[in-house]
C-alpha positions in Angstrom: -3.3 8.0 -14.8 -0.4 10.4 -15.2 -2.4 13.5 -14.4 -3.7 12.1 -11.1 -2.1 11.2 -7.8 -2.4 7.7 -6.4 -5.0 8.0 -3.6 -4.3 5.3 -0.9 -7.3 6.3 1.2 -9.6 5.0 -1.5 -7.4 2.3 -3.1 -6.4 0.5 0.0 -9.9 -0.5 1.2 -11.1 -1.1 -2.3 -8.5 -3.8 -3.1 -8.6 -5.3 0.3 -12.3 -6.0 -0.3 -11.5 -7.4 -3.8 -9.0 -9.8 -2.3 -11.4 -10.9 0.3 -14.2 -11.4 -2.2 -12.0 -13.4 -4.5 -10.6 -15.4 -1.5 -7.2 -14.8 -2.9 -5.3 -15.9 0.2 -7.3 -19.0 1.3 -5.0 -22.0 1.4 -6.2 -25.2 -0.3 -4.8 -28.3 1.3 -6.0 -30.4 -1.6 -4.1 -28.4 -4.2 -1.5 -30.2 -6.3 0.7 -27.2 -6.5 3.9 -27.2 -4.4 3.1 -26.2 -0.8 4.8 -23.4 1.1 4.0 -22.6 4.7 5.0 -19.0 5.7 4.4 -18.1 9.3 5.2 -15.1 11.6 5.1 -15.7 15.3 1.5 -14.9 16.3 1.1 -11.9 18.6 -0.2 -11.5 22.1 -3.4 -9.3 21.9 -2.2 -6.6 24.2 -4.3 -3.8 22.7 -2.8 -2.4 19.5 -0.2 -3.5 17.1 3.1 -1.6 17.0 5.5 -0.8 14.3 7.6 -3.8 15.3 4.6 -6.0 14.4 4.3 -4.2 11.1 7.9 -4.9 10.1 7.6 -8.6 11.1 4.4 -9.2 9.2 5.4 -7.2 6.2 8.4 -9.4 5.7 6.4 -12.6 5.9 3.7 -11.1 3.6 6.2 -10.2 0.9 7.5 -13.8 0.9 4.0 -15.3 0.9 2.7 -13.1 -1.9 5.8 -13.7 -4.0 5.6 -17.5 -3.6 2.0 -17.5 -4.5 2.8 -15.6 -7.7 5.6 -18.1 -8.3 3.1 -21.0 -8.4 3.0 -22.2 -4.8 0.0 -23.1 -2.7 0.7 -20.8 0.2 -0.5 -21.2 3.8 0.0 -17.8 5.5 -2.3 -17.8 8.6 -2.8 -15.5 11.6 -4.0 -16.0 15.2 -3.6 -14.9 18.7 -1.5 -16.1 21.6 -4.4 -15.0 23.9 -3.8 -16.4 27.4 -1.5 -14.9 29.9 -1.0 -12.6 32.9 -1.6 -9.2 31.2 -5.3 -10.0 30.8 -5.5 -10.8 34.6 -3.6 -7.6 35.4 -6.2 -5.7 33.4 -9.0 -7.5 35.2 -7.5 -6.4 38.6 -6.7 -2.9 37.5 -9.7 -2.0 35.4 -12.4 -4.3 36.8 -13.0 -6.0 33.4 -13.1 -9.7 32.6 -9.9 -11.1 31.0 -11.9 -12.7 28.2 -13.7 -9.5 27.3 -10.5 -7.5 27.4 -8.7 -10.0 25.3 -11.4 -10.3 22.6 -11.8 -6.5 22.3 -8.0 -6.3 21.8 -8.2 -9.0 19.1 -10.9 -7.1 17.2 -8.8 -3.9 17.3 -5.5 -5.5 16.3 -7.2 -7.6 13.5 -8.6 -4.4 12.0 -5.2 -2.8 12.1 -3.6 -5.8 10.4 -6.2 -5.8 7.7 -5.6 -2.1 7.0 -2.1 -3.0 6.0 -3.2 -5.4 3.3 -1.5 -8.5 4.6 -2.2 -11.6 2.5 -3.5 -13.7 5.4 -5.8 -16.7 5.4 -8.3 -15.4 8.0 -10.4 -18.5 7.6 -7.9 -20.3 9.7 -7.8 -17.7 12.5 -7.4 -19.1 16.0 -7.3 -17.7 19.5 -5.7 -19.8 22.1 -8.2 -18.6 24.8 -11.2 -20.2 23.0 -12.4 -23.7 24.1 -12.3 -25.0 20.5 -8.5 -24.5 20.7 -7.6 -25.3 24.3 -9.9 -28.3 24.5 -7.8 -30.0 21.9 -4.7 -28.9 23.9 -6.2 -30.7 26.9 -6.6 -33.9 24.9 -3.0 -33.7 23.6 -1.9 -33.2 27.2 -3.7 -36.4 28.2 -2.1 -38.2 25.3 1.4 -37.2 26.6 0.3 -38.2 30.2 -0.8 -41.6 28.9 2.7 -42.1 27.4 4.5 -41.1 30.5 5.6 -37.7 29.3 3.5 -35.8 31.9 4.0 -36.2 35.6 3.5 -34.4 38.9 6.0 -33.7 41.7 7.0 -31.3 44.4 9.0 -28.3 43.1 10.4 -25.1 44.4 8.5 -22.0 43.2 8.5 -18.2 43.7 5.6 -17.5 46.0 4.1 -14.1 46.7 2.6 -14.2 50.2 0.4 -11.1 49.6 -1.0 -11.9 46.2 -1.0 -15.6 47.2 0.3 -16.8 43.8 3.2 -18.3 42.1 5.3 -15.8 40.2 7.2 -16.3 37.0 10.9 -15.6 37.3 10.5 -12.3 35.4 7.9 -11.2 37.9 10.4 -11.2 40.8 12.2 -7.8 40.9 15.0 -7.4 43.5 13.6 -10.4 45.4 10.0 -8.9 45.7 6.8 -9.5 43.9 6.4 -7.1 41.0 2.9 -6.1 41.9 2.6 -6.5 45.7 6.2 -5.5 46.6 6.2 -8.4 49.1 9.4 -10.4 49.8 9.1 -13.4 47.6 9.4 -16.8 49.3 10.7 -20.1 47.9 7.9 -22.7 48.5 7.5 -26.3 47.6 4.3 -27.0 45.6 3.1 -30.0 43.7 3.5 -29.0 40.1 2.9 -30.6 36.7 5.9 -31.3 34.5 6.5 -32.2 30.9 9.4 -34.6 30.4 11.4 -32.6 27.9 14.6 -34.2 29.2 13.6 -37.5 27.6 14.3 -35.8 24.3 17.5 -33.9 25.3 19.8 -35.9 23.0 17.4 -35.7 20.1 16.8 -32.0 20.6 20.6 -31.4 20.6 21.3 -33.6 17.6 18.5 -32.0 15.6 20.2 -28.7 15.8 22.8 -29.9 13.3 20.1 -30.5 10.7 18.6 -26.9 10.9 20.7 -25.3 8.2 18.0 -22.7 7.6 18.4 -21.4 11.2 20.8 -18.6 12.3 23.9 -20.0 13.9 23.5 -17.8 16.9 20.1 -19.3 17.7 21.3 -22.9 17.3 24.2 -22.0 19.7 21.8 -20.5 22.2 19.7 -23.7 22.2 22.8 -25.9 22.4 23.9 -24.0 25.5 20.5 -24.1 27.1 20.3 -27.9 26.6 23.8 -28.0 28.0 25.2 -31.5 27.6 28.3 -32.0 29.7 30.5 -34.9 31.0 31.5 -34.8 34.6 32.1 -36.7 37.8 29.5 -37.7 40.5 31.1 -38.8 43.8 30.8 -38.5 47.5 32.8 -36.8 50.2 32.9 -38.7 53.6 31.6 -36.2 56.3 32.8 -35.8 59.9 29.3 -36.8 61.2 29.8 -40.3 59.9 27.8 -39.7 56.7 28.6 -38.5 53.2 27.6 -35.7 50.8 27.2 -36.5 47.1 28.2 -33.9 44.5 28.4 -33.6 40.8 31.1 -31.5 39.0 31.6 -30.7 35.4 35.1 -29.6 36.3 36.6 -32.6 38.2 40.0 -31.4 37.0 39.8 -28.6 39.6 39.3 -31.0 42.5 42.6 -30.0 44.2 41.2 -26.4 44.3 38.1 -27.3 46.4 38.0 -25.4 49.6 34.4 -25.9 50.9 31.2 -27.8 50.2 27.9 -25.9 49.8 24.5 -27.5 50.2 20.9 -26.3 49.5 18.7 -25.1 52.3 16.5 -28.2 51.9 19.3 -30.7 51.6 19.2 -33.5 54.2 22.4 -32.2 55.8 20.9 -28.7 56.1 17.6 -30.0 57.5 19.4 -32.1 60.0 21.5 -29.2 61.3 18.5 -26.9 61.4 16.5 -29.4 63.5 19.0 -28.8 66.3 20.0 -25.2 65.8 17.6 -22.2 65.8 20.3 -20.1 64.0 20.5 -22.7 61.2 16.7 -22.9 61.0 16.5 -19.1 60.7 19.0 -19.2 57.9 17.1 -21.9 56.1 14.0 -19.7 56.3 16.0 -16.8 54.9 17.0 -18.9 52.0 13.4 -19.4 51.0 13.3 -15.7 50.0 14.5 -14.8 46.6 14.3 -16.3 43.1 14.8 -19.8 41.9 16.4 -19.4 38.5 20.1 -19.9 37.7 20.4 -16.3 36.7 19.1 -15.0 40.0 21.3 -17.4 42.0 24.3 -16.1 40.1 23.5 -12.4 40.8 22.1 -12.7 44.4 24.3 -11.7 47.4 26.0 -14.9 48.4 25.0 -16.0 52.0 26.1 -19.1 54.0 25.8 -20.8 57.3 28.7 -23.0 58.6 27.2 -26.3 59.7 30.2 -27.3 61.7 30.4 -30.5 59.6 33.5 -31.1 57.4 34.0 -33.2 54.3 37.2 -35.2 53.7 39.0 -34.5 50.4 39.5 -37.8 48.5 43.1 -37.0 47.5 44.6 -34.7 50.1 42.6 -35.8 53.1 41.9 -32.1 54.0 38.7 -31.4 55.9 36.5 -29.0 54.0 33.8 -27.0 55.8 30.3 -27.7 54.8 28.0 -24.6 54.4 24.3 -24.2 53.8 24.3 -21.7 50.9 21.6 -19.6 49.3 22.9 -20.1 45.8 22.4 -23.9 45.7 19.0 -25.5 44.9 18.0 -29.1 45.3 16.5 -29.0 41.8 20.0 -28.5 40.3 22.2 -31.6 40.4 22.5 -33.3 43.8 21.7 -30.2 45.9 25.3 -30.0 46.9 28.4 -28.6 45.1 32.1 -28.9 45.4 33.2 -25.2 45.6 36.3 -24.2 43.8 36.7 -20.4 44.4 39.8 -20.0 42.2 37.9 -21.0 39.1 34.2 -20.3 39.6 33.0 -16.7 40.1 30.0 -17.7 42.3 32.3 -19.7 44.6 34.9 -16.9 44.5 32.4 -14.4 45.8 31.3 -16.7 48.6 34.9 -17.5 49.6 35.8 -13.9 49.6 32.9 -13.0 51.9 33.6 -15.8 54.4 37.4 -15.7 54.2 37.9 -19.2 52.8 40.9 -20.4 50.8 41.1 -19.5 47.1 43.4 -21.9 45.4 44.8 -21.7 41.9 44.9 -25.0 40.1 44.6 -24.1 36.5 47.1 -21.6 34.9 47.1 -20.3 31.3 49.6 -22.3 29.2 53.0 -20.6 29.2 52.2 -18.4 32.2 54.1 -18.9 35.4 52.1 -20.0 38.4 51.5 -17.1 40.7 49.7 -18.8 43.6 51.0 -16.2 46.1 49.2 -13.4 44.3 45.8 -12.5 45.7 43.2 -13.0 42.9 40.6 -10.4 42.2 38.2 -12.7 40.4 37.9 -16.4 39.4 40.0 -17.7 36.5 37.5 -19.5 34.3 39.6 -19.9 31.2 41.5 -22.9 29.8 45.1 -23.8 30.7 47.2 -26.5 32.3 47.0 -27.9 35.8 49.1 -26.6 38.7 49.3 -27.3 42.4 47.3 -30.5 41.7 49.6 -33.4 42.5 49.5 -36.1 39.8 47.6 -33.8 37.5 50.2 -31.1 37.2 51.1 -30.2 33.7 48.0 -31.9 32.2 45.5 -30.1 30.0 42.1 -29.5 31.4 40.6 -32.2 29.2 43.2 -34.8 30.1 42.9 -33.9 33.8 39.1 -34.4 33.7 39.6 -37.8 32.2 42.3 -38.7 34.7 40.3 -37.8 37.8 37.2 -39.7 36.5 39.4 -42.8 35.7 40.9 -42.6 39.3 37.5 -42.2 40.9 36.0 -45.1 39.0 39.0 -47.4 39.6 39.0 -46.6 43.4 35.2 -46.9 43.6 34.4 -43.5 45.0 32.8 -41.9 41.9 31.7 -42.4 38.4 31.8 -40.4 35.1 28.3 -39.2 34.2 26.7 -37.2 31.4 24.4 -34.5 32.6 22.2 -31.9 31.0 21.5 -28.3 31.9 18.0 -28.8 30.5 15.4 -29.4 33.2 11.9 -30.9 32.8 9.4 -28.2 31.9 7.2 -27.1 34.9 3.9 -26.1 33.3 1.7 -25.4 36.3 0.5 -21.8 36.8 -1.7 -20.7 39.7 -3.7 -18.4 37.5 -7.2 -18.2 36.0 -6.5 -17.0 32.4 -4.9 -20.2 30.9 -5.8 -23.7 29.8 -7.3 -25.7 32.7 -5.2 -28.7 33.4 -7.5 -31.7 32.8 -7.2 -33.7 36.0 -9.3 -34.3 39.0 -8.1 -35.0 42.6 -9.9 -37.6 44.6 -9.1 -38.5 48.1 -9.8 -42.2 47.4 -8.5 -42.6 43.8 -5.7 -40.0 43.7 -5.1 -37.9 40.6 -7.5 -39.0 37.8 -7.6 -37.7 34.2 -10.7 -36.0 33.0 -12.6 -38.4 30.7 -12.1 -37.5 27.1 -15.8 -37.1 26.5 -15.9 -34.4 29.1 -13.4 -32.2 27.3 -13.0 -29.3 27.0 -12.8 -28.4 30.6 -14.0 -24.8 30.1 -13.0 -21.9 32.3 -15.9 -20.4 34.3 -17.0 -16.9 33.4 -18.2 -15.8 36.8 -14.9 -15.0 38.5 -13.7 -12.0 40.4 -10.2 -10.7 41.0 -11.0 -8.6 44.1 -9.3 -11.2 46.3 -5.6 -12.0 45.7 -4.8 -15.5 44.4 -6.2 -17.8 41.8 -10.0 -17.3 41.3 -10.4 -21.0 40.3 -9.2 -22.1 43.7 -12.0 -20.2 45.5 -14.8 -20.6 42.9 -18.0 -21.8 44.6 -18.9 -24.6 42.2 -16.5 -25.0 39.3 -13.8 -27.1 41.0 -16.3 -29.4 42.8 -17.0 -32.5 40.6 -17.6 -36.2 41.1 -14.6 -38.5 40.7 -14.7 -40.2 37.2 -13.5 -43.4 38.8 -15.5 -43.9 42.0 -18.2 -41.2 41.8 -17.2 -39.7 45.1 -16.7 -36.0 45.8 -13.6 -34.7 44.1 -11.9 -31.5 43.1 -10.7 -30.2 39.7 -7.1 -29.2 39.2 -7.1 -25.5 39.6 -3.7 -24.9 38.1 -3.6 -23.8 34.4 -1.0 -24.5 31.8 2.0 -22.3 31.1 1.1 -20.2 28.1 4.2 -21.5 26.3 2.2 -24.7 25.9 -0.4 -22.8 23.8 2.3 -21.6 21.4 4.1 -25.0 21.2 1.6 -26.5 18.7 -0.4 -23.7 17.2 1.3 -24.0 13.9 -0.2 -27.6 13.6 -3.7 -26.3 14.2 -3.2 -23.6 11.5 -2.3 -26.4 9.1 -5.3 -28.6 9.9 -8.5 -27.8 11.8 -10.9 -30.8 12.1 -13.6 -30.4 14.7 -13.1 -33.7 16.4 -9.4 -33.6 17.1 -6.4 -31.3 17.3 -5.3 -31.9 13.7 -5.2 -34.5 10.9 -1.7 -35.9 10.6 -1.9 -36.4 6.9 -3.0 -32.8 6.3 -0.3 -31.5 8.6 2.3 -33.6 6.8 1.3 -31.9 3.6 2.2 -28.5 4.9 4.9 -29.1 7.5 7.5 -28.2 8.3 7.0 -24.5 8.2 9.0 -23.3 5.2 9.8 -19.9 6.7 9.3 -18.9 10.3 9.8 -15.3 11.3 10.0 -13.7 14.7 12.0 -11.9 17.4 15.3 -13.2 18.8 13.8 -13.0 22.3 12.0 -16.3 21.5 15.2 -18.0 20.4 15.4 -20.4 23.3 12.2 -21.2 25.2 9.4 -20.9 22.6 11.5 -22.6 19.8 12.8 -25.3 22.1 9.3 -26.1 23.5 7.8 -26.2 19.9 10.6 -28.6 18.9 9.8 -30.7 21.9 6.1 -30.8 21.3 6.6 -31.9 17.7 8.8 -34.8 18.9 6.5 -35.7 21.8 3.4 -35.8 19.5 5.4 -37.9 17.0 6.4 -40.2 20.0 2.7 -40.9 20.8 1.8 -41.5 17.2 0.0 -38.2 16.5 2.4 -36.8 14.0 5.0 -37.7 11.5 7.1 -34.5 11.4 10.7 -34.3 12.6 11.2 -30.5 13.0 8.5 -27.8 13.1 10.4 -25.0 11.3 12.7 -25.7 8.3 14.0 -22.1 8.2 14.0 -19.4 10.9 14.6 -15.7 10.5 14.9 -13.3 13.5 14.2 -9.7 12.4 15.7 -6.6 14.0 13.6 -4.1 16.0 12.2 -0.8 15.0 13.9 2.0 17.0 13.2 5.7 17.6 14.9 8.5 19.4 13.4 9.5 22.8 12.1 12.9 24.0 12.3 13.8 27.7 12.6 16.5 30.4 14.0 16.4 33.8 11.1 17.4 36.1 12.6 17.9 39.5 14.8 14.8 39.4 12.3 12.7 37.6 12.5 12.0 33.9 9.3 12.6 32.0 9.0 11.1 28.5 6.9 12.5 25.6 5.5 10.8 22.5 6.7 11.7 19.0 3.3 13.2 18.1 3.7 15.6 21.1 6.9 17.1 19.6 7.7 19.7 17.0 11.1 20.0 15.4 13.0 23.2 14.7 16.5 24.3 13.8 17.1 24.7 17.6 16.1 21.1 18.4 12.9 19.5 19.7 10.0 21.4 21.3 7.0 20.2 23.3 4.1 21.4 21.2 1.9 21.9 24.2 4.0 24.7 25.8 6.8 25.4 23.3 9.5 24.4 25.8 12.6 22.5 24.8 12.9 18.8 25.4 16.0 16.6 25.3 16.5 14.4 22.3 17.7 11.0 23.6 19.4 8.0 22.0 17.7 5.9 19.3 16.5 2.9 21.2 13.9 0.1 21.0 10.4 1.5 20.9 8.7 1.0 24.3 5.6 2.3 26.1 7.7 3.3 29.1 9.8 5.7 27.0 6.8 6.7 24.8 8.9 6.6 21.7 6.3 4.5 19.9 4.7 5.2 16.5 1.1 4.3 16.0 0.8 2.5 12.6 -2.8 3.8 12.1 -1.6 7.4 12.2 1.0 6.7 9.6 -1.4 4.7 7.4 -3.9 7.5 7.6 -1.2 10.0 6.5 0.7 8.1 3.8 -1.2 4.8 3.0 -0.4 1.2 3.7 2.1 0.8 0.8 4.4 3.6 1.9 4.5 2.1 5.4 5.3 -1.4 4.0 8.0 0.0 1.7 9.7 1.8 4.6 9.7 -1.5 6.6 11.7 -3.1 3.7 14.0 -0.3 2.8 17.5 0.7 3.9 18.3 -1.6 6.8 19.0 -5.3 6.4 16.0 -7.0 7.9 18.1 -8.8 10.6 19.3 -5.4 11.9 17.4 -2.7 13.8 15.5 -0.1 11.7 15.5 3.5 13.0 12.2 5.1 12.4 12.4 8.4 10.5 9.8 10.9 9.4 11.9 11.9 6.4 12.2 8.2 5.5 8.5 7.5 5.5 7.9 10.7 3.5 10.5 9.6 0.9 8.7 6.2 0.6 5.4 8.1 0.0 7.0 10.1 -2.7 8.3 6.9 -4.4 4.8 5.5 -4.4 3.7 8.5 -6.4 6.7 8.3 -8.7 5.8 4.6 -9.5 2.2 5.6 -10.1 3.3 8.1 -12.7 5.7 5.6 -14.3 3.0 2.9 -14.4 0.8 5.4 -16.2 3.3 5.5 -19.1 2.6 1.9 -20.0 1.8 1.5 -23.7 0.7 -1.9 -24.7 0.9 -0.9 -28.4 4.5 0.4 -28.3 7.1 -1.0 -30.8 10.8 -1.1 -31.0 13.5 -2.8 -29.0 15.8 -1.5 -26.2 18.2 -4.4 -25.7 20.0 -2.8 -22.8 16.7 -2.1 -20.9 15.4 -5.6 -21.7 18.7 -7.1 -20.2 18.4 -4.8 -17.2 14.8 -5.9 -16.7 15.5 -9.6 -16.7 18.6 -9.2 -14.5 16.5 -7.4 -12.0 13.8 -10.1 -12.0 16.4 -12.7 -11.3 18.1 -10.7 -8.6 14.8 -9.6 -6.8 13.5 -13.2 -6.9 16.7 -14.4 -5.2 16.6 -11.5 -2.7 13.1 -12.1 -1.6 13.7 -15.8 -1.2 16.7 -15.0 1.0 14.7 -12.3 2.9 17.2 -9.7 1.7 14.4 -7.2 1.2 16.6 -4.1 1.4 18.6 -5.5 -1.6 15.5 -6.1 -3.6 14.3 -2.6 -2.8 17.6 -1.2 -4.1 17.3 -3.2 -7.4 13.8 -1.9 -7.9 15.0 1.7 -7.5 17.6 1.0 -10.1 15.2 -0.5 -12.6 12.7 2.4 -12.1 15.6 4.8 -12.8 16.5 3.0 -16.0 12.9 3.0 -17.2 12.6 6.7 -16.5 15.6 7.4 -18.7 14.6 5.1 -21.5 12.9 6.1 -24.8 9.4 4.7 -25.6 9.6 1.2 -26.9 8.0 -2.2 -26.5 10.9 -3.1 -24.2 10.1 -0.1 -22.0 6.5 -1.0 -21.7 7.4 -4.6 -20.8 9.9 -3.2 -18.2 7.0 -1.1 -16.7 4.7 -4.2 -16.5 7.5 -6.2 -15.0 8.3 -3.5 -12.4 4.6 -3.5 -11.5 4.7 -7.2 -10.8 8.0 -7.0 -8.8 6.6 -4.3 -6.5 3.2 -6.0 -6.0 4.2 -8.1 -3.0 5.6 -5.0 -1.4 3.1 -2.4 -2.5 0.1 -4.5 -3.3 -2.6 -1.7 -3.3 -0.6 0.5 -5.7 0.1 -2.5 -7.9 -3.6 -3.5 -8.1 -4.7 0.0 -8.9 -2.1 0.3 -11.7 -2.8 -3.3 -12.9 -6.4 -2.4 -13.4 -5.7 1.1 -14.9 -3.3 -0.4 -17.5 -5.9 -2.9 -18.6 -4.3 -6.0 -17.3 -6.6 -9.1 -16.7 -7.7 -10.2 -13.2 -5.9 -9.3 -10.0 -2.2 -8.8 -9.8 -2.3 -10.8 -6.5 -3.2 -13.8 -8.7 -0.9 -13.0 -11.6 2.2 -15.0 -12.4 5.6 -13.8 -11.3 7.7 -12.5 -14.3 9.8 -15.1 -16.0 13.5 -14.7 -16.8 15.2 -15.3 -20.2 18.6 -16.8 -19.2 20.1 -15.5 -22.4 19.4 -11.9 -21.2 21.2 -12.5 -17.9 24.5 -12.7 -19.7 26.2 -9.4 -20.5 27.2 -9.4 -24.2 28.4 -5.8 -24.3 30.9 -4.0 -22.1 31.9 -0.4 -21.5 35.5 0.2 -22.3 37.3 3.3 -21.0 39.6 5.1 -23.4 42.5 7.1 -21.9 44.9 9.6 -23.6 48.1 10.4 -21.7 46.5 8.8 -18.6 43.2 10.9 -18.7 39.8 9.5 -19.5 38.7 11.0 -22.9 35.9 8.6 -24.1 34.0 5.4 -23.4 33.0 2.8 -25.9 30.2 0.3 -25.7 31.5 -2.8 -27.6 30.7 -6.5 -28.0 32.2 -8.5 -25.1 35.4 -10.2 -26.1 36.2 -7.9 -29.0 39.8 -8.7 -30.2 42.4 -6.2 -29.2 43.3 -4.9 -32.7 39.6 -4.1 -33.3 39.3 -2.4 -29.9 42.4 -0.4 -30.6 41.1 0.7 -34.0 37.7 1.8 -32.5 39.5 3.9 -29.9 41.8 5.6 -32.4 38.8 6.4 -34.6 37.1 8.3 -31.8 36.6 12.0 -32.4 37.2 12.8 -28.7 40.5 10.9 -28.8 41.5 12.8 -32.0 40.8 16.1 -30.2 42.8 15.0 -27.2 45.8 14.0 -29.4 45.7 17.2 -31.3 48.1 15.9 -34.0 50.5 14.3 -31.6 52.2 11.0 -32.7 50.8 7.8 -31.0 53.8 6.1 -29.6 52.1 3.1 -27.9 48.6 1.7 -27.3 47.9 -0.5 -24.3 44.8 -2.6 -24.4 43.2 -4.4 -21.3 40.5 -6.6 -22.9 36.9 -5.6 -22.1 38.1 -2.8 -19.8 40.6 -0.2 -21.0 42.5 1.3 -24.0 45.4 3.6 -22.9 46.9 5.7 -25.7 50.4 7.0 -25.1 51.6 9.9 -27.2 
């Protein structure tokens, strides 16, 4: 071994075939070994995997391999989140079918993942775009419908009038459709909803049990669910009616200076019926987005209705405006506006010259109501300019206003949630068909179970804007299951978040006749370790938690939470390379660049390019690294080792050519070291044996905690100690142990060395090294010996050696004698187990 180099080009594929033939990574649900479910968020098959994928899956792979070696039955599956808009975009741009485009991408990405040697159970592979997956999803959707958790109602959506489709919020850019550029309208459409709000309390309470989740993720979900206590009440209006509002800040009621209603509020509709100007403004409000974030950032526009609302305490008449930042879907469709303490209201009041009143002042700060504010004051404090509330804290003032409203009968305290029911309708082709039929006589009728799956038609075209299912010549026309008359299929498809809200259950159990077997799922669930990006911290994780509860509610499941532990890994980053070409920035890929002492040059023309900041890899900035190219050059193990080295896994990892080259050198160093294994060696090296067992204990704990960079550092230390040690049985055992420790991280190198050193079977199926607790305890210490304050020698002595014996050893040292050079020792100071200081 020692006179050859490790050849990853040959070893990688050889051992991948060996693992496959031995079915090393196939999970056995019937095994009596303790079960461990390790899962990384499955990818969207966009074309090729990127380095970020490699980092994510390497982390999960190391954990899965280590737990398998530690005696666990491990489920570590892989699949594809395969429905979604990118496939339809490809169909429109390239003239291909979304299914063909998606399946080709799956084949490419699967081959890339297999090249990296991930210990995945490919026998459980799923793709959400296949009928054998989404057919079960349709059945589950009907189960939720039967239990009252699915319903249909009219809802505001983003509508692109050119592409004739509903747009997701992220597809609305500056108020226009991202593809057509058309001004987006707000429209009311009948949409399907999942009643996630029915589980709001449980979803919130459950966060407290998720001790294996990052605190920041739990907080993000808590804020999204958004439980708050407030006041719902009515203002009497000058037209003889009333306007109902809900406020989470009733303490600020004395600061109210106007009322804002949504464009489709009854007051707005009534005014618009008699005013062309009001009607034009209502139409204007239909343009723009529908999310809370967009409402916050949009230019605030209003129309004065001429109606006023009477303040319940002061009797002041507050103007009522139709406002573009209020939606009927949020609260009552009307808000009590307090510009002094809400930034959105502040911007509106500033624009329309409305009063901005200060009613909360920071504790200990004098009220400065005569000062013109520059922004809303949203912090805590005490009440001012608020009559009977003056001097109260915000909390006490809230309670006082609610109590007064309830006692006088004009309002009531109410708990509300920021969380809204989940609208799952999408007017798109490439998604799960919603299993319902519309009949003029019978209404909306579920598709009979025996007719599932409702399969997407293949013969569609995207030449005409809009949903191809809506205009398909035959697919949507079916007889009504109830009366037999002519009826129409539902042409909306499900939000792709639905596909990813239960896929982990299908990985755990895959019967042909149903979505999963509850008992088999219960044996694996919850997922022991879930790994994925922070960008999924709210919606995906919240929806998965909801589906788990909803399926338990209908008796399909007996699992409380889907993911016991969650880890959100950092991104892989890279510097950018660009030029300013006539006012336009052109970016170049790393493989187009050559580096010199002067900087970076474009290889094609030798001209200089600007080296930009290290940022997240993205196609737009071309600062991406193709994993295949790096594997070709250095092998899979060097890439995997780089993903685990240096940066803590929760932080971003800057890509570095010198870094990957250093990892490749370490692969070869280990290969040479493993070649020095001598099964017949004799002799003991107690210090090395202790170092070996301490390393095993530490690396085991590090991997379990996903602290891979710490495990890597400890392996470097042990390799260094082995390098320096003299031949012995202890050294050979340390080499064998080192081989086992690196096998989850560098599995191809480990298998090659395992075979070359004559070890039995596959290292992937070998047992994790055990630890002798006695060797974890340090029984020797290194003591420094100083003469006249300078270090002159070090002594390795038994831990706890009595002071007189330690003093005698120090004085007997030849180095100490030379340093004293005949001088009389006046004093000896001993610090047990640490220091002997000789004063002469």
